[in-house]
Every structure is written in structure tokens, then in C-alpha cells.
All heavy atoms as a GROMACS GRO file, in nm:
protein
  577
    1MET      N    1  -1.589   1.312  -3.409
    1MET     CA    2  -1.600   1.304  -3.265
    1MET      C    3  -1.557   1.438  -3.206
    1MET      O    4  -1.464   1.501  -3.253
    1MET     CB    5  -1.514   1.190  -3.211
    1MET     CG    6  -1.529   1.176  -3.062
    1MET     SD    7  -1.456   1.027  -2.994
    1MET     CE    8  -1.583   0.911  -3.024
    2ASN      N    9  -1.621   1.476  -3.100
    2ASN     CA   10  -1.595   1.603  -3.035
    2ASN      C   11  -1.460   1.598  -2.960
    2ASN      O   12  -1.440   1.511  -2.875
    2ASN     CB   13  -1.709   1.632  -2.938
    2ASN     CG   14  -1.701   1.770  -2.877
    2ASN    OD1   15  -1.597   1.835  -2.882
    2ASN    ND2   16  -1.812   1.814  -2.820
    3PRO      N   17  -1.367   1.691  -2.987
    3PRO     CA   18  -1.237   1.689  -2.919
    3PRO      C   19  -1.247   1.712  -2.769
    3PRO      O   20  -1.163   1.665  -2.692
    3PRO     CB   21  -1.157   1.802  -2.985
    3PRO     CG   22  -1.240   1.858  -3.093
    3PRO     CD   23  -1.374   1.792  -3.089
    4LEU      N   24  -1.350   1.784  -2.724
    4LEU     CA   25  -1.366   1.806  -2.580
    4LEU      C   26  -1.397   1.675  -2.507
    4LEU      O   27  -1.357   1.656  -2.392
    4LEU     CB   28  -1.477   1.908  -2.554
    4LEU     CG   29  -1.445   2.052  -2.595
    4LEU    CD1   30  -1.566   2.141  -2.571
    4LEU    CD2   31  -1.325   2.104  -2.520
    5PHE      N   32  -1.468   1.586  -2.574
    5PHE     CA   33  -1.498   1.455  -2.516
    5PHE      C   34  -1.369   1.376  -2.493
    5PHE      O   35  -1.350   1.314  -2.389
    5PHE     CB   36  -1.594   1.378  -2.606
    5PHE     CG   37  -1.628   1.242  -2.555
    5PHE    CD1   38  -1.712   1.227  -2.447
    5PHE    CD2   39  -1.574   1.129  -2.614
    5PHE    CE1   40  -1.743   1.101  -2.398
    5PHE    CE2   41  -1.604   1.002  -2.566
    5PHE     CZ   42  -1.689   0.989  -2.458
    6ILE      N   43  -1.279   1.380  -2.590
    6ILE     CA   44  -1.152   1.308  -2.579
    6ILE      C   45  -1.065   1.370  -2.470
    6ILE      O   46  -1.009   1.300  -2.386
    6ILE     CB   47  -1.079   1.307  -2.715
    6ILE    CG1   48  -1.160   1.228  -2.817
    6ILE    CG2   49  -0.938   1.250  -2.701
    6ILE    CD1   50  -1.109   1.239  -2.958
    7GLU      N   51  -1.058   1.504  -2.466
    7GLU     CA   52  -0.977   1.571  -2.364
    7GLU      C   53  -1.034   1.548  -2.225
    7GLU      O   54  -0.959   1.527  -2.130
    7GLU     CB   55  -0.969   1.720  -2.395
    7GLU     CG   56  -0.884   1.752  -2.516
    7GLU     CD   57  -0.885   1.900  -2.548
    7GLU    OE1   58  -0.927   1.981  -2.464
    7GLU    OE2   59  -0.843   1.934  -2.660
    8GLY      N   60  -1.166   1.553  -2.213
    8GLY     CA   61  -1.229   1.528  -2.083
    8GLY      C   62  -1.202   1.388  -2.032
    8GLY      O   63  -1.176   1.367  -1.914
    9SER      N   64  -1.204   1.291  -2.122
    9SER     CA   65  -1.175   1.153  -2.083
    9SER      C   66  -1.030   1.138  -2.039
    9SER      O   67  -1.000   1.068  -1.942
    9SER     CB   68  -1.202   1.058  -2.200
    9SER     OG   69  -1.337   1.062  -2.235
   10ALA      N   70  -0.938   1.206  -2.109
   10ALA     CA   71  -0.797   1.198  -2.073
   10ALA      C   72  -0.773   1.262  -1.937
   10ALA      O   73  -0.697   1.209  -1.855
   10ALA     CB   74  -0.712   1.266  -2.180
   11VAL      N   75  -0.838   1.374  -1.909
   11VAL     CA   76  -0.823   1.441  -1.779
   11VAL      C   77  -0.877   1.352  -1.668
   11VAL      O   78  -0.815   1.337  -1.562
   11VAL     CB   79  -0.892   1.579  -1.780
   11VAL    CG1   80  -0.901   1.637  -1.641
   11VAL    CG2   81  -0.819   1.674  -1.873
   12ALA      N   82  -0.992   1.290  -1.690
   12ALA     CA   83  -1.050   1.200  -1.589
   12ALA      C   84  -0.960   1.081  -1.564
   12ALA      O   85  -0.941   1.039  -1.449
   12ALA     CB   86  -1.188   1.154  -1.635
   13LEU      N   87  -0.900   1.027  -1.668
   13LEU     CA   88  -0.810   0.913  -1.654
   13LEU      C   89  -0.685   0.952  -1.574
   13LEU      O   90  -0.641   0.879  -1.486
   13LEU     CB   91  -0.771   0.859  -1.791
   13LEU     CG   92  -0.680   0.737  -1.793
   13LEU    CD1   93  -0.749   0.619  -1.725
   13LEU    CD2   94  -0.643   0.701  -1.935
   14LEU      N   95  -0.629   1.069  -1.604
   14LEU     CA   96  -0.511   1.116  -1.530
   14LEU      C   97  -0.545   1.142  -1.383
   14LEU      O   98  -0.465   1.112  -1.294
   14LEU     CB   99  -0.455   1.243  -1.595
   14LEU     CG  100  -0.379   1.222  -1.725
   14LEU    CD1  101  -0.342   1.356  -1.787
   14LEU    CD2  102  -0.254   1.139  -1.701
   15ALA      N  103  -0.661   1.198  -1.357
   15ALA     CA  104  -0.703   1.223  -1.219
   15ALA      C  105  -0.718   1.091  -1.143
   15ALA      O  106  -0.673   1.079  -1.029
   15ALA     CB  107  -0.833   1.302  -1.217
   16ALA      N  108  -0.780   0.993  -1.204
   16ALA     CA  109  -0.796   0.862  -1.140
   16ALA      C  110  -0.661   0.797  -1.114
   16ALA      O  111  -0.640   0.737  -1.007
   16ALA     CB  112  -0.883   0.771  -1.227
   17ALA      N  113  -0.570   0.809  -1.209
   17ALA     CA  114  -0.436   0.752  -1.190
   17ALA      C  115  -0.364   0.823  -1.075
   17ALA      O  116  -0.296   0.759  -0.994
   17ALA     CB  117  -0.355   0.763  -1.319
   18GLY      N  118  -0.379   0.953  -1.065
   18GLY     CA  119  -0.316   1.029  -0.957
   18GLY      C  120  -0.371   0.990  -0.821
   18GLY      O  121  -0.296   0.974  -0.724
   19ILE      N  122  -0.502   0.975  -0.811
   19ILE     CA  123  -0.563   0.936  -0.684
   19ILE      C  124  -0.519   0.796  -0.644
   19ILE      O  125  -0.487   0.768  -0.528
   19ILE     CB  126  -0.717   0.945  -0.694
   19ILE    CG1  127  -0.758   1.091  -0.702
   19ILE    CG2  128  -0.784   0.876  -0.577
   19ILE    CD1  129  -0.903   1.113  -0.737
   20THR      N  130  -0.512   0.705  -0.739
   20THR     CA  131  -0.466   0.568  -0.711
   20THR      C  132  -0.321   0.568  -0.666
   20THR      O  133  -0.285   0.498  -0.571
   20THR     CB  134  -0.485   0.480  -0.835
   20THR    OG1  135  -0.622   0.481  -0.873
   20THR    CG2  136  -0.442   0.337  -0.808
   21ALA      N  137  -0.237   0.646  -0.732
   21ALA     CA  138  -0.096   0.654  -0.693
   21ALA      C  139  -0.082   0.710  -0.553
   21ALA      O  140  -0.003   0.660  -0.471
   21ALA     CB  141  -0.018   0.739  -0.793
   22TYR      N  142  -0.157   0.813  -0.521
   22TYR     CA  143  -0.154   0.870  -0.386
   22TYR      C  144  -0.194   0.764  -0.282
   22TYR      O  145  -0.130   0.748  -0.180
   22TYR     CB  146  -0.249   0.990  -0.378
   22TYR     CG  147  -0.277   1.035  -0.238
   22TYR    CD1  148  -0.184   1.110  -0.167
   22TYR    CD2  149  -0.397   1.001  -0.175
   22TYR    CE1  150  -0.212   1.150  -0.038
   22TYR    CE2  151  -0.425   1.041  -0.047
   22TYR     CZ  152  -0.331   1.116   0.023
   22TYR     OH  153  -0.357   1.154   0.151
   23GLY      N  154  -0.302   0.692  -0.311
   23GLY     CA  155  -0.349   0.591  -0.218
   23GLY      C  156  -0.250   0.478  -0.197
   23GLY      O  157  -0.241   0.420  -0.090
   24ALA      N  158  -0.174   0.446  -0.300
   24ALA     CA  159  -0.078   0.336  -0.291
   24ALA      C  160   0.051   0.377  -0.222
   24ALA      O  161   0.120   0.293  -0.166
   24ALA     CB  162  -0.047   0.284  -0.431
   25VAL      N  163   0.085   0.505  -0.225
   25VAL     CA  164   0.216   0.549  -0.175
   25VAL      C  165   0.208   0.618  -0.039
   25VAL      O  166   0.293   0.596   0.047
   25VAL     CB  167   0.282   0.644  -0.278
   25VAL    CG1  168   0.410   0.701  -0.225
   25VAL    CG2  169   0.308   0.569  -0.408
   26HIS      N  170   0.108   0.700  -0.017
   26HIS     CA  171   0.102   0.777   0.107
   26HIS      C  172   0.064   0.687   0.224
   26HIS      O  173  -0.037   0.618   0.220
   26HIS     CB  174   0.000   0.890   0.094
   26HIS     CG  175   0.014   0.994   0.199
   26HIS    ND1  176  -0.042   0.981   0.322
   26HIS    CD2  177   0.082   1.111   0.200
   26HIS    CE1  178  -0.013   1.086   0.395
   26HIS    NE2  179   0.064   1.167   0.322
   27PRO      N  180   0.146   0.685   0.330
   27PRO     CA  181   0.123   0.590   0.440
   27PRO      C  182  -0.008   0.611   0.516
   27PRO      O  183  -0.060   0.518   0.575
   27PRO     CB  184   0.243   0.609   0.532
   27PRO     CG  185   0.310   0.733   0.488
   27PRO     CD  186   0.266   0.764   0.350
   28ARG      N  187  -0.061   0.730   0.517
   28ARG     CA  188  -0.185   0.755   0.592
   28ARG      C  189  -0.307   0.766   0.502
   28ARG      O  190  -0.411   0.816   0.544
   28ARG     CB  191  -0.169   0.882   0.676
   28ARG     CG  192  -0.067   0.865   0.785
   28ARG     CD  193  -0.062   0.982   0.874
   28ARG     NE  194   0.039   0.959   0.977
   28ARG     CZ  195   0.066   1.042   1.073
   28ARG    NH1  196   0.002   1.155   1.080
   28ARG    NH2  197   0.159   1.014   1.162
   29SER      N  198  -0.295   0.720   0.382
   29SER     CA  199  -0.407   0.725   0.289
   29SER      C  200  -0.517   0.631   0.335
   29SER      O  201  -0.493   0.521   0.381
   29SER     CB  202  -0.360   0.682   0.150
   29SER     OG  203  -0.469   0.658   0.067
   30GLN      N  204  -0.639   0.675   0.323
   30GLN     CA  205  -0.755   0.594   0.361
   30GLN      C  206  -0.835   0.550   0.238
   30GLN      O  207  -0.948   0.504   0.251
   30GLN     CB  208  -0.845   0.674   0.456
   30GLN     CG  209  -0.776   0.725   0.580
   30GLN     CD  210  -0.735   0.616   0.675
   30GLN    OE1  211  -0.814   0.531   0.711
   30GLN    NE2  212  -0.610   0.617   0.718
   31ILE      N  213  -0.778   0.566   0.120
   31ILE     CA  214  -0.851   0.538  -0.004
   31ILE      C  215  -0.888   0.391  -0.016
   31ILE      O  216  -0.997   0.356  -0.057
   31ILE     CB  217  -0.768   0.585  -0.125
   31ILE    CG1  218  -0.762   0.737  -0.126
   31ILE    CG2  219  -0.829   0.534  -0.255
   31ILE    CD1  220  -0.674   0.794  -0.232
   32PHE      N  221  -0.798   0.300   0.020
   32PHE     CA  222  -0.823   0.157   0.005
   32PHE      C  223  -0.876   0.093   0.132
   32PHE      O  224  -0.882  -0.027   0.143
   32PHE     CB  225  -0.695   0.087  -0.039
   32PHE     CG  226  -0.644   0.136  -0.172
   32PHE    CD1  227  -0.520   0.196  -0.181
   32PHE    CD2  228  -0.719   0.123  -0.286
   32PHE    CE1  229  -0.472   0.242  -0.302
   32PHE    CE2  230  -0.674   0.169  -0.408
   32PHE     CZ  231  -0.550   0.228  -0.415
   33GLY      N  232  -0.915   0.173   0.229
   33GLY     CA  233  -0.968   0.120   0.354
   33GLY      C  234  -0.898   0.185   0.472
   33GLY      O  235  -0.798   0.254   0.458
   34ARG      N  236  -0.951   0.163   0.588
   34ARG     CA  237  -0.899   0.223   0.710
   34ARG      C  238  -0.759   0.169   0.738
   34ARG      O  239  -0.738   0.048   0.739
   34ARG     CB  240  -0.992   0.192   0.826
   34ARG     CG  241  -0.955   0.263   0.952
   34ARG     CD  242  -1.068   0.253   1.054
   34ARG     NE  243  -1.027   0.319   1.175
   34ARG     CZ  244  -0.998   0.256   1.288
   34ARG    NH1  245  -1.012   0.126   1.296
   34ARG    NH2  246  -0.957   0.323   1.394
   35ALA      N  247  -0.666   0.259   0.763
   35ALA     CA  248  -0.529   0.221   0.798
   35ALA      C  249  -0.497   0.274   0.937
   35ALA      O  250  -0.529   0.387   0.970
   35ALA     CB  251  -0.430   0.279   0.697
   36ILE      N  252  -0.437   0.190   1.018
   36ILE     CA  253  -0.395   0.230   1.152
   36ILE      C  254  -0.244   0.242   1.149
   36ILE      O  255  -0.174   0.147   1.113
   36ILE     CB  256  -0.439   0.125   1.257
   36ILE    CG1  257  -0.592   0.114   1.257
   36ILE    CG2  258  -0.386   0.162   1.394
   36ILE    CD1  259  -0.644   0.001   1.341
   37TRP      N  260  -0.191   0.356   1.184
   37TRP     CA  261  -0.047   0.375   1.182
   37TRP      C  262   0.009   0.404   1.319
   37TRP      O  263   0.128   0.420   1.336
   37TRP     CB  264  -0.009   0.486   1.084
   37TRP     CG  265  -0.076   0.615   1.112
   37TRP    CD1  266  -0.032   0.712   1.199
   37TRP    CD2  267  -0.198   0.661   1.059
   37TRP    NE1  268  -0.121   0.815   1.202
   37TRP    CE2  269  -0.223   0.787   1.115
   37TRP    CE3  270  -0.288   0.609   0.968
   37TRP    CZ2  271  -0.336   0.860   1.084
   37TRP    CZ3  272  -0.399   0.685   0.938
   37TRP    CH2  273  -0.422   0.807   0.994
   38ARG      N  274  -0.079   0.407   1.420
   38ARG     CA  275  -0.033   0.432   1.556
   38ARG      C  276  -0.129   0.361   1.650
   38ARG      O  277  -0.250   0.359   1.628
   38ARG     CB  278  -0.036   0.582   1.581
   38ARG     CG  279   0.026   0.627   1.704
   38ARG     CD  280   0.023   0.777   1.718
   38ARG     NE  281  -0.021   0.843   1.595
   38ARG     CZ  282  -0.024   0.972   1.580
   38ARG    NH1  283   0.013   1.050   1.677
   38ARG    NH2  284  -0.066   1.026   1.468
   39THR      N  285  -0.076   0.303   1.756
   39THR     CA  286  -0.161   0.234   1.853
   39THR      C  287  -0.097   0.246   1.991
   39THR      O  288   0.023   0.271   2.003
   39THR     CB  289  -0.180   0.086   1.814
   39THR    OG1  290  -0.259   0.022   1.914
   39THR    CG2  291  -0.050   0.013   1.803
   40ASN      N  292  -0.176   0.227   2.095
   40ASN     CA  293  -0.122   0.234   2.231
   40ASN      C  294  -0.077   0.097   2.282
   40ASN      O  295  -0.034   0.086   2.394
   40ASN     CB  296  -0.226   0.295   2.326
   40ASN     CG  297  -0.354   0.214   2.331
   40ASN    OD1  298  -0.369   0.113   2.264
   40ASN    ND2  299  -0.448   0.260   2.410
   41SER      N  300  -0.086  -0.006   2.199
   41SER     CA  301  -0.046  -0.139   2.239
   41SER      C  302   0.005  -0.217   2.118
   41SER      O  303  -0.059  -0.218   2.013
   41SER     CB  304  -0.166  -0.214   2.299
   41SER     OG  305  -0.135  -0.350   2.315
   42PRO      N  306   0.120  -0.286   2.132
   42PRO     CA  307   0.170  -0.365   2.020
   42PRO      C  308   0.076  -0.480   1.981
   42PRO      O  309   0.082  -0.531   1.871
   42PRO     CB  310   0.304  -0.418   2.068
   42PRO     CG  311   0.316  -0.385   2.211
   42PRO     CD  312   0.208  -0.289   2.246
   43ARG      N  313  -0.013  -0.520   2.070
   43ARG     CA  314  -0.104  -0.630   2.039
   43ARG      C  315  -0.220  -0.584   1.950
   43ARG      O  316  -0.298  -0.664   1.904
   43ARG     CB  317  -0.160  -0.690   2.167
   43ARG     CG  318  -0.053  -0.757   2.251
   43ARG     CD  319  -0.119  -0.834   2.364
   43ARG     NE  320  -0.040  -0.942   2.412
   43ARG     CZ  321  -0.023  -1.059   2.352
   43ARG    NH1  322  -0.078  -1.082   2.237
   43ARG    NH2  323   0.049  -1.154   2.407
   44LYS      N  324  -0.232  -0.455   1.928
   44LYS     CA  325  -0.340  -0.402   1.844
   44LYS      C  326  -0.293  -0.371   1.703
   44LYS      O  327  -0.366  -0.310   1.627
   44LYS     CB  328  -0.397  -0.275   1.906
   44LYS     CG  329  -0.469  -0.296   2.036
   44LYS     CD  330  -0.524  -0.165   2.084
   44LYS     CE  331  -0.595  -0.181   2.217
   44LYS     NZ  332  -0.644  -0.051   2.267
   45LEU      N  333  -0.174  -0.411   1.667
   45LEU     CA  334  -0.119  -0.379   1.537
   45LEU      C  335  -0.088  -0.508   1.461
   45LEU      O  336  -0.030  -0.599   1.516
   45LEU     CB  337   0.008  -0.296   1.554
   45LEU     CG  338   0.074  -0.246   1.427
   45LEU    CD1  339  -0.015  -0.141   1.362
   45LEU    CD2  340   0.208  -0.185   1.459
   46ALA      N  341  -0.126  -0.513   1.335
   46ALA     CA  342  -0.098  -0.630   1.251
   46ALA      C  343  -0.012  -0.587   1.133
   46ALA      O  344  -0.043  -0.488   1.066
   46ALA     CB  345  -0.227  -0.692   1.202
   47LEU      N  346   0.095  -0.661   1.109
   47LEU     CA  347   0.179  -0.637   0.992
   47LEU      C  348   0.137  -0.734   0.883
   47LEU      O  349   0.130  -0.854   0.905
   47LEU     CB  350   0.326  -0.659   1.026
   47LEU     CG  351   0.388  -0.568   1.130
   47LEU    CD1  352   0.531  -0.611   1.159
   47LEU    CD2  353   0.386  -0.425   1.081
   48THR      N  354   0.108  -0.680   0.767
   48THR     CA  355   0.073  -0.764   0.653
   48THR      C  356   0.160  -0.726   0.534
   48THR      O  357   0.197  -0.610   0.518
   48THR     CB  358  -0.075  -0.749   0.614
   48THR    OG1  359  -0.101  -0.614   0.578
   48THR    CG2  360  -0.166  -0.790   0.728
   49PHE      N  361   0.195  -0.824   0.454
   49PHE     CA  362   0.281  -0.803   0.338
   49PHE      C  363   0.221  -0.875   0.218
   49PHE      O  364   0.176  -0.988   0.229
   49PHE     CB  365   0.422  -0.859   0.363
   49PHE     CG  366   0.496  -0.788   0.472
   49PHE    CD1  367   0.492  -0.836   0.602
   49PHE    CD2  368   0.570  -0.674   0.444
   49PHE    CE1  369   0.560  -0.771   0.702
   49PHE    CE2  370   0.637  -0.609   0.544
   49PHE     CZ  371   0.633  -0.657   0.674
   50ASP      N  372   0.225  -0.807   0.107
   50ASP     CA  373   0.189  -0.870  -0.020
   50ASP      C  374   0.323  -0.898  -0.088
   50ASP      O  375   0.375  -0.818  -0.164
   50ASP     CB  376   0.102  -0.777  -0.103
   50ASP     CG  377   0.051  -0.844  -0.230
   50ASP    OD1  378   0.079  -0.964  -0.247
   50ASP    OD2  379  -0.014  -0.777  -0.309
   51ASP      N  380   0.380  -1.014  -0.055
   51ASP     CA  381   0.517  -1.047  -0.095
   51ASP      C  382   0.515  -1.153  -0.203
   51ASP      O  383   0.436  -1.245  -0.198
   51ASP     CB  384   0.591  -1.098   0.028
   51ASP     CG  385   0.739  -1.117   0.002
   51ASP    OD1  386   0.797  -1.033  -0.068
   51ASP    OD2  387   0.796  -1.214   0.053
   52GLY      N  388   0.606  -1.143  -0.297
   52GLY     CA  389   0.614  -1.224  -0.419
   52GLY      C  390   0.620  -1.374  -0.403
   52GLY      O  391   0.540  -1.441  -0.459
   53PRO      N  392   0.703  -1.442  -0.334
   53PRO     CA  393   0.819  -1.394  -0.261
   53PRO      C  394   0.932  -1.352  -0.356
   53PRO      O  395   0.943  -1.404  -0.466
   53PRO     CB  396   0.861  -1.512  -0.176
   53PRO     CG  397   0.816  -1.631  -0.253
   53PRO     CD  398   0.691  -1.587  -0.327
   54ASN      N  399   1.012  -1.260  -0.309
   54ASN     CA  400   1.126  -1.211  -0.384
   54ASN      C  401   1.252  -1.269  -0.322
   54ASN      O  402   1.280  -1.245  -0.204
   54ASN     CB  403   1.127  -1.058  -0.377
   54ASN     CG  404   1.237  -0.996  -0.458
   54ASN    OD1  405   1.346  -1.050  -0.469
   54ASN    ND2  406   1.209  -0.880  -0.513
   55PRO      N  407   1.330  -1.347  -0.396
   55PRO     CA  408   1.446  -1.415  -0.337
   55PRO      C  409   1.550  -1.321  -0.277
   55PRO      O  410   1.624  -1.360  -0.188
   55PRO     CB  411   1.507  -1.493  -0.453
   55PRO     CG  412   1.414  -1.482  -0.567
   55PRO     CD  413   1.312  -1.378  -0.536
   56SER      N  414   1.555  -1.196  -0.321
   56SER     CA  415   1.655  -1.105  -0.265
   56SER      C  416   1.601  -1.025  -0.146
   56SER      O  417   1.678  -0.982  -0.061
   56SER     CB  418   1.706  -1.009  -0.372
   56SER     OG  419   1.602  -0.928  -0.419
   57ILE      N  420   1.470  -1.007  -0.135
   57ILE     CA  421   1.412  -0.925  -0.029
   57ILE      C  422   1.350  -1.008   0.083
   57ILE      O  423   1.363  -0.975   0.201
   57ILE     CB  424   1.306  -0.828  -0.088
   57ILE    CG1  425   1.370  -0.737  -0.191
   57ILE    CG2  426   1.238  -0.747   0.021
   57ILE    CD1  427   1.474  -0.644  -0.138
   58THR      N  428   1.279  -1.114   0.049
   58THR     CA  429   1.205  -1.191   0.150
   58THR      C  430   1.293  -1.243   0.263
   58THR      O  431   1.256  -1.228   0.380
   58THR     CB  432   1.127  -1.305   0.083
   58THR    OG1  433   1.042  -1.251  -0.017
   58THR    CG2  434   1.044  -1.382   0.183
   59PRO      N  435   1.410  -1.301   0.237
   59PRO     CA  436   1.493  -1.347   0.349
   59PRO      C  437   1.535  -1.233   0.443
   59PRO      O  438   1.537  -1.250   0.565
   59PRO     CB  439   1.615  -1.409   0.281
   59PRO     CG  440   1.567  -1.447   0.146
   59PRO     CD  441   1.466  -1.342   0.108
   60LYS      N  442   1.564  -1.116   0.388
   60LYS     CA  443   1.600  -1.000   0.471
   60LYS      C  444   1.482  -0.957   0.557
   60LYS      O  445   1.499  -0.924   0.676
   60LYS     CB  446   1.646  -0.884   0.383
   60LYS     CG  447   1.774  -0.911   0.309
   60LYS     CD  448   1.807  -0.796   0.217
   60LYS     CE  449   1.927  -0.829   0.130
   60LYS     NZ  450   1.955  -0.723   0.032
   61LEU      N  451   1.365  -0.958   0.499
   61LEU     CA  452   1.245  -0.921   0.574
   61LEU      C  453   1.218  -1.021   0.686
   61LEU      O  454   1.188  -0.984   0.799
   61LEU     CB  455   1.125  -0.913   0.480
   61LEU     CG  456   0.992  -0.874   0.541
   61LEU    CD1  457   0.999  -0.740   0.610
   61LEU    CD2  458   0.885  -0.873   0.433
   62LEU      N  459   1.232  -1.148   0.658
   62LEU     CA  460   1.212  -1.252   0.760
   62LEU      C  461   1.315  -1.240   0.872
   62LEU      O  462   1.282  -1.257   0.990
   62LEU     CB  463   1.216  -1.390   0.696
   62LEU     CG  464   1.099  -1.423   0.604
   62LEU    CD1  465   1.124  -1.555   0.532
   62LEU    CD2  466   0.969  -1.425   0.680
   63ASP      N  467   1.440  -1.209   0.837
   63ASP     CA  468   1.544  -1.188   0.940
   63ASP      C  469   1.509  -1.069   1.029
   63ASP      O  470   1.528  -1.075   1.151
   63ASP     CB  471   1.680  -1.167   0.875
   63ASP     CG  472   1.736  -1.293   0.813
   63ASP    OD1  473   1.689  -1.404   0.848
   63ASP    OD2  474   1.827  -1.281   0.728
   64LEU      N  475   1.460  -0.962   0.969
   64LEU     CA  476   1.423  -0.843   1.046
   64LEU      C  477   1.307  -0.874   1.141
   64LEU      O  478   1.310  -0.835   1.258
   64LEU     CB  479   1.385  -0.729   0.951
   64LEU     CG  480   1.350  -0.597   1.014
   64LEU    CD1  481   1.472  -0.537   1.084
   64LEU    CD2  482   1.297  -0.502   0.910
   65LEU      N  483   1.207  -0.944   1.092
   65LEU     CA  484   1.095  -0.983   1.178
   65LEU      C  485   1.142  -1.073   1.292
   65LEU      O  486   1.099  -1.057   1.407
   65LEU     CB  487   0.988  -1.054   1.096
   65LEU     CG  488   0.911  -0.968   0.995
   65LEU    CD1  489   0.828  -1.057   0.903
   65LEU    CD2  490   0.825  -0.866   1.064
   66ASP      N  491   1.233  -1.165   1.262
   66ASP     CA  492   1.286  -1.255   1.364
   66ASP      C  493   1.367  -1.179   1.469
   66ASP      O  494   1.356  -1.207   1.588
   66ASP     CB  495   1.372  -1.362   1.298
   66ASP     CG  496   1.413  -1.470   1.394
   66ASP    OD1  497   1.329  -1.514   1.475
   66ASP    OD2  498   1.531  -1.510   1.390
   67ARG      N  499   1.445  -1.082   1.424
   67ARG     CA  500   1.529  -1.004   1.517
   67ARG      C  501   1.444  -0.934   1.622
   67ARG      O  502   1.482  -0.923   1.738
   67ARG     CB  503   1.610  -0.901   1.440
   67ARG     CG  504   1.702  -0.821   1.531
   67ARG     CD  505   1.782  -0.713   1.463
   67ARG     NE  506   1.828  -0.749   1.331
   67ARG     CZ  507   1.843  -0.663   1.231
   67ARG    NH1  508   1.817  -0.535   1.249
   67ARG    NH2  509   1.885  -0.702   1.114
   68TYR      N  510   1.328  -0.884   1.583
   68TYR     CA  511   1.241  -0.812   1.676
   68TYR      C  512   1.125  -0.898   1.728
   68TYR      O  513   1.032  -0.846   1.791
   68TYR     CB  514   1.188  -0.685   1.609
   68TYR     CG  515   1.296  -0.584   1.589
   68TYR    CD1  516   1.359  -0.572   1.465
   68TYR    CD2  517   1.340  -0.504   1.693
   68TYR    CE1  518   1.461  -0.480   1.447
   68TYR    CE2  519   1.441  -0.412   1.676
   68TYR     CZ  520   1.502  -0.400   1.551
   68TYR     OH  521   1.602  -0.310   1.534
   69ASN      N  522   1.132  -1.028   1.701
   69ASN     CA  523   1.028  -1.122   1.745
   69ASN      C  524   0.888  -1.071   1.705
   69ASN      O  525   0.794  -1.074   1.783
   69ASN     CB  526   1.036  -1.145   1.897
   69ASN     CG  527   0.958  -1.267   1.938
   69ASN    OD1  528   0.937  -1.358   1.858
   69ASN    ND2  529   0.913  -1.268   2.062
   70ALA      N  530   0.879  -1.023   1.581
   70ALA     CA  531   0.753  -0.970   1.530
   70ALA      C  532   0.682  -1.075   1.444
   70ALA      O  533   0.747  -1.153   1.375
   70ALA     CB  534   0.781  -0.846   1.446
   71LYS      N  535   0.553  -1.074   1.451
   71LYS     CA  536   0.474  -1.165   1.369
   71LYS      C  537   0.413  -1.086   1.254
   71LYS      O  538   0.383  -0.968   1.267
   71LYS     CB  539   0.363  -1.227   1.454
   71LYS     CG  540   0.418  -1.312   1.567
   71LYS     CD  541   0.306  -1.380   1.640
   71LYS     CE  542   0.347  -1.457   1.761
   71LYS     NZ  543   0.469  -1.522   1.765
   72ALA      N  544   0.397  -1.152   1.141
   72ALA     CA  545   0.340  -1.087   1.023
   72ALA      C  546   0.263  -1.189   0.942
   72ALA      O  547   0.285  -1.309   0.954
   72ALA     CB  548   0.451  -1.024   0.938
   73THR      N  549   0.174  -1.140   0.858
   73THR     CA  550   0.098  -1.223   0.767
   73THR      C  551   0.140  -1.189   0.625
   73THR      O  552   0.148  -1.072   0.588
   73THR     CB  553  -0.054  -1.195   0.783
   73THR    OG1  554  -0.091  -1.223   0.919
   73THR    CG2  555  -0.135  -1.282   0.689
   74PHE      N  556   0.168  -1.292   0.546
   74PHE     CA  557   0.208  -1.274   0.408
   74PHE      C  558   0.097  -1.321   0.317
   74PHE      O  559   0.036  -1.424   0.341
   74PHE     CB  560   0.336  -1.354   0.377
   74PHE     CG  561   0.458  -1.298   0.442
   74PHE    CD1  562   0.487  -1.324   0.574
   74PHE    CD2  563   0.545  -1.217   0.370
   74PHE    CE1  564   0.600  -1.272   0.635
   74PHE    CE2  565   0.657  -1.164   0.430
   74PHE     CZ  566   0.685  -1.192   0.561
   75PHE      N  567   0.070  -1.246   0.212
   75PHE     CA  568  -0.034  -1.283   0.116
   75PHE      C  569   0.031  -1.325  -0.014
   75PHE      O  570   0.132  -1.279  -0.052
   75PHE     CB  571  -0.127  -1.164   0.090
   75PHE     CG  572  -0.206  -1.126   0.209
   75PHE    CD1  573  -0.163  -1.023   0.293
   75PHE    CD2  574  -0.321  -1.193   0.242
   75PHE    CE1  575  -0.237  -0.989   0.404
   75PHE    CE2  576  -0.396  -1.158   0.352
   75PHE     CZ  577  -0.353  -1.055   0.434
   0.00000   0.00000   0.00000
């Protein structure tokens, strides 16, 4: 097998992993779809969470949402 083929595949895999990591971490990334991070009205913003639920984090998150009377959708 040609070693360039193996190296090229490894480089492509690393590049794809880097792009995916950027899209998952950077708050203004548009890789996974349009993201709105600023609005002129609180009624135009939706909070969504992909939550486990996690017994140590979920109650804290719910308390924070309750404190600010914020609504959110959990998946």
C-alpha cells in the first residue's frame, strides 16, 4: 500500500476532527447551523440544553433559570 495514501487519510481525519472541535466549542461557530448570540429583544432568544440529566449540574441549572425567570428547552 502506498504510504502517501495512509498519510493523506490521517491528515484528512485530523482536519475533520479539528473542524468538528471548533464547531462544538466556539460560541459563534456556524458549522452546525445558524446560531444567534445577540438579539434586540429577550423574546427572540431561545435557550436549549442537551442535558443528561446530570444529578450534580441539572439542579443548579434549574435554580439559575428560576432565579432569572428564564425559560429553556431540554433535550
